[in-house]
C-alpha positions in Angstrom: 17.2 33.6 -26.8 18.9 30.1 -27.6 17.0 28.0 -29.9 15.7 24.5 -28.4 14.9 21.6 -30.3 11.5 20.2 -29.7 11.1 16.5 -29.1 9.0 14.8 -31.8 10.1 17.6 -34.4 13.7 18.0 -34.9 14.9 15.4 -32.6 16.6 15.7 -29.0 19.7 17.9 -28.6 23.2 16.5 -27.8 24.5 17.4 -24.4 27.5 18.8 -25.9 25.4 21.0 -28.1 23.9 23.0 -25.3 25.1 26.4 -24.4 25.7 27.8 -20.9 22.1 29.0 -20.4 20.7 25.6 -21.5 23.1 23.7 -19.2 22.1 25.9 -16.3 18.3 25.4 -17.1 18.9 21.7 -17.3 20.7 21.4 -14.0 17.8 23.8 -12.5 15.1 21.3 -13.8 17.1 18.2 -12.8 17.8 19.4 -9.1 14.0 20.1 -9.0 13.1 16.7 -10.2 15.6 14.9 -8.1 14.3 17.0 -4.9 10.8 15.8 -5.8 12.0 12.2 -6.0 13.6 12.3 -2.7 10.8 13.9 -1.1 8.3 11.3 -2.6 10.6 8.6 -1.1 10.4 10.4 2.3 6.6 10.5 2.0 6.1 7.0 0.9 8.5 5.7 3.8 7.3 7.9 6.6 4.6 5.7 8.0 6.6 2.5 7.8 10.0 3.5 8.0 10.3 6.9 9.6 14.0 6.8 10.3 14.9 6.1 6.5 12.2 8.8 5.4 14.1 11.3 7.6 17.1 10.6 5.6 15.5 11.1 2.3 14.0 14.2 3.8 17.5 15.8 4.4 18.6 14.9 0.9 15.6 16.8 -0.5 16.5 19.6 1.4 19.9 19.6 0.0 18.8 19.4 -3.6 16.7 22.4 -3.0 19.5 24.3 -1.8 21.5 23.1 -5.1 18.5 24.4 -7.2 18.6 27.9 -5.3 22.2 28.5 -6.0 21.7 27.6 -9.7 18.8 30.1 -10.1 20.9 32.9 -8.4 23.6 32.5 -11.0 21.1 32.0 -13.8 19.4 35.3 -12.7 22.6 37.2 -12.5 24.0 35.9 -16.1 20.6 35.4 -18.0 17.8 37.1 -16.2 14.6 35.9 -14.7 13.2 33.4 -17.7 14.5 30.0 -17.3 14.3 27.9 -20.5 12.0 24.8 -20.1 14.6 22.3 -21.1 14.5 19.0 -19.1 16.4 15.5 -19.3 14.2 14.1 -21.9 15.2 16.7 -24.2 18.9 15.9 -24.2 20.0 12.8 -26.3 22.6 11.6 -24.2 21.5 12.5 -20.8 20.4 10.2 -18.1 16.9 9.6 -17.2 15.2 9.1 -13.9 12.7 6.3 -12.8 9.2 7.9 -13.1 8.2 8.8 -9.5 4.8 7.0 -9.8 7.0 3.9 -10.2 9.0 4.4 -7.1 6.3 3.8 -4.5 6.6 -0.1 -4.4 10.2 -0.6 -4.5 11.5 -2.6 -1.4 13.7 -0.3 1.0 17.1 -1.7 -0.3 16.0 -1.1 -3.7 15.3 2.5 -3.0 18.6 2.9 -1.2 20.4 1.7 -4.4 18.4 4.0 -6.6 19.4 6.9 -4.5 23.0 5.9 -4.5 22.8 5.9 -8.3 21.0 9.2 -8.7 24.0 10.8 -6.8 26.7 9.1 -9.1 24.7 10.4 -12.1 24.4 13.8 -11.0 28.1 14.1 -9.9 29.0 13.1 -13.6 26.8 15.4 -15.1 28.1 18.4 -13.1 31.6 17.5 -13.8 30.9 17.2 -17.6 28.9 20.5 -17.5 31.8 22.3 -15.7 34.3 21.3 -18.6 31.9 22.6 -21.3 31.6 26.0 -19.2 33.9 29.0 -19.7 32.3 31.6 -17.4 34.3 31.5 -14.3 31.4 31.9 -11.7 29.1 29.3 -13.4 32.3 26.9 -13.8 33.1 27.3 -10.2 29.3 26.6 -9.1 29.2 23.6 -11.3 32.5 22.1 -10.0 31.2 22.9 -6.4 28.0 21.0 -7.1 29.9 18.1 -8.6 31.9 18.0 -5.5 28.9 18.2 -3.4 27.2 15.2 -5.3 30.5 13.4 -4.7 30.2 13.9 -0.9 26.3 13.0 -0.9 27.3 9.4 0.1 29.2 10.9 3.0 26.2 13.2 3.8 23.8 10.4 3.3 25.8 8.3 5.7 25.9 11.0 8.3 22.1 11.6 7.8 21.7 7.9 8.1 24.0 7.9 11.4 21.8 10.8 12.7 18.4 9.3 12.0 19.1 5.4 11.7 21.5 5.1 14.6 20.9 3.1 17.9 19.8 0.3 15.8 16.7 1.8 13.9 18.3 1.1 10.5 18.4 -2.7 11.5 14.8 -2.7 12.9 13.8 -1.2 9.5 15.7 -3.8 7.5 14.1 -6.3 9.5 10.7 -5.0 9.2 11.2 -4.8 5.2 12.4 -8.6 5.4 9.4 -9.5 7.4 7.2 -7.7 4.9 8.6 -9.6 2.0 8.3 -12.8 3.8 4.6 -12.2 4.6 3.9 -10.9 1.0 5.9 -13.2 -1.3 7.6 -15.9 0.5 4.9 -17.4 2.7 2.0 -17.5 0.3 4.4 -18.7 -2.6 5.7 -21.5 -0.1 2.0 -22.5 0.6 1.1 -22.6 -2.9 4.5 -24.5 -3.9 3.5 -27.2 -1.2 -0.1 -27.4 -2.3 0.8 -28.0 -5.9 3.5 -30.3 -5.2 1.7 -32.4 -2.8 -2.0 -32.1 -3.5 -1.3 -33.1 -7.1 0.7 -36.2 -6.3 -2.4 -38.4 -5.9 -4.3 -37.5 -9.1 -1.2 -37.5 -11.5 0.3 -40.9 -10.2 -3.3 -42.5 -9.7 -3.9 -41.8 -13.6 -0.5 -42.8 -14.5 -0.6 -46.2 -12.8 -4.4 -46.8 -13.9 -3.8 -46.0 -17.6 0.0 -46.1 -18.4 -0.8 -43.4 -21.0 1.6 -40.8 -20.7 -0.6 -38.4 -22.6 -3.6 -38.8 -20.6 -1.4 -38.4 -17.5 -0.1 -35.3 -18.6 -3.7 -33.8 -19.4 -4.8 -34.7 -15.9 -1.7 -33.2 -14.4 -1.9 -30.0 -16.4 -5.7 -29.6 -15.5 -5.1 -30.1 -11.7 -2.1 -27.8 -11.6 -3.8 -24.9 -13.4 -7.1 -25.5 -11.5 -5.3 -25.5 -8.2 -3.3 -22.6 -9.1 -6.4 -20.7 -9.8 -8.1 -21.6 -6.7 -5.1 -21.1 -4.5 -4.6 -17.6 -6.0 -8.0 -16.4 -5.4 -8.5 -17.9 -2.2 -5.2 -16.2 -0.9 -6.3 -12.7 -2.3 -9.9 -13.0 -1.2 -9.4 -14.1 2.3 -7.4 -11.5 3.6 -7.2 -7.9 2.3 -3.9 -7.3 4.4 -5.0 -4.1 6.1 -5.1 -5.7 9.6 -2.8 -8.6 9.1 -0.1 -6.5 7.4 0.6 -9.1 4.9 0.8 -7.0 2.1 -1.5 -6.2 -1.2 -4.0 -9.2 -1.8 -3.0 -9.5 -5.6 0.7 -10.0 -4.7 -0.2 -12.6 -2.2 -2.6 -14.2 -4.7 0.0 -14.1 -7.6 2.6 -15.6 -5.5 0.3 -18.3 -4.3 -1.2 -19.2 -7.7 2.0 -19.3 -9.7 3.8 -21.3 -7.1 0.9 -23.8 -7.0 0.7 -24.3 -10.5 4.5 -24.6 -10.8 4.7 -27.2 -8.1 2.0 -29.4 -9.9 3.5 -28.9 -13.5 7.0 -30.0 -12.0 5.9 -33.7 -11.9 3.2 -33.6 -14.9 5.6 -32.3 -17.6 7.8 -35.5 -17.6 4.6 -37.3 -19.0 5.2 -35.5 -22.2 7.7 -38.3 -22.9 6.0 -41.1 -24.7 7.6 -43.9 -22.6 5.6 -44.5 -19.7 8.3 -45.9 -17.4 10.9 -43.3 -18.4 8.3 -40.4 -17.7 7.3 -42.0 -14.4 11.1 -42.5 -13.5 11.8 -38.8 -14.2 8.4 -37.6 -12.6 9.5 -39.4 -9.4 13.1 -37.8 -9.3 11.3 -34.4 -9.9 9.0 -35.2 -6.9 12.1 -35.9 -4.8 13.9 -32.6 -5.6 10.4 -30.5 -5.2 10.0 -31.8 -1.6 13.4 -31.2 -0.5 13.3 -27.7 -2.2 10.3 -27.0 0.1 12.1 -28.3 3.0 15.2 -25.9 2.1 12.8 -22.9 1.6 11.0 -23.5 4.9 14.5 -23.8 6.8 16.1 -20.9 4.9 13.2 -18.3 4.9 10.7 -19.4 7.4 13.1 -20.5 10.0 11.6 -23.8 10.5 13.8 -26.5 12.2 15.1 -28.6 9.4 14.2 -31.8 10.7 10.4 -30.6 11.5 10.4 -29.3 7.9 11.5 -32.8 6.7 9.1 -34.6 8.7 6.1 -32.6 7.6 6.9 -32.3 3.8 8.8 -35.4 2.8 6.7 -37.6 4.8 3.4 -36.1 3.8 4.4 -36.0 0.3 5.4 -39.6 0.4 2.2 -40.7 1.9 0.3 -38.7 -0.8 2.5 -40.4 -3.6 2.0 -43.8 -2.0 -1.8 -43.2 -2.0 -1.8 -42.4 -5.6 0.1 -45.1 -6.9 -1.9 -47.7 -4.8 -5.2 -46.3 -5.8 -4.0 -46.1 -9.6 -2.7 -49.7 -9.5 -5.6 -51.3 -7.7 
């Protein structure tokens, strides 16, 4: 039986050092893993994206057929015992994302991952065929290289079968909507709260004390406190099961981080020792923040531009004016 190096003792083997039995064993284990990955994609997507799940179910079936063909050749040439060699045992072999990490990938990312898997498998079979001298094995590996190269066409055919009649567009729109509900909407709410609600305390402190360091400390505490409050509030008030807005921790994270960043934007300029220089820069930052919020609302939330401008810029200006007037009183 060919000798295998054990990882952690003699190091991993180079692909070029593998003999034909080891190459077949590696191909079998790779097809098994790829089939499991596609089946996992299908299972994870079945409830929310049944048409895309059907595509990955078909791809998993194709990988299983490849595995059976490889096992048949291995049985005829080397018997029933298949060497336990895997990707991680080969030094210059490609790796796969662990299956337990694929569960939370967005739909587009899953499709890109699948396309990358097919390209890597095609390159493996082409290289393996070049290292094989047995005619039957070389023909099979060449056929599988061609099959993997055609998988994009097969995937397209499966997609046409299962994603036709607008179902793919419906799923893409559902994925976009989920992204908006889970990340954009809570993040936008946090950015608005952090940018607007901290204006009054920061600029009131600035004009009351004209001390940049004190103003910065007030702004920092207000921003961090608001971020923590908004994050916990967003995560606690809705578990996402009925509303479909996604995992609470994701929404809480988006809201909390963006709230803190919104407040810090016009607090950080007060690290500058010169009060009037810091204030001028802070006012410019406020102007940029408010218009950025308008753009995000218009771009992602489809809020009419003039309505977003009225809500955000006018509201922010009023809060800013209140802080300056109170601080200067």
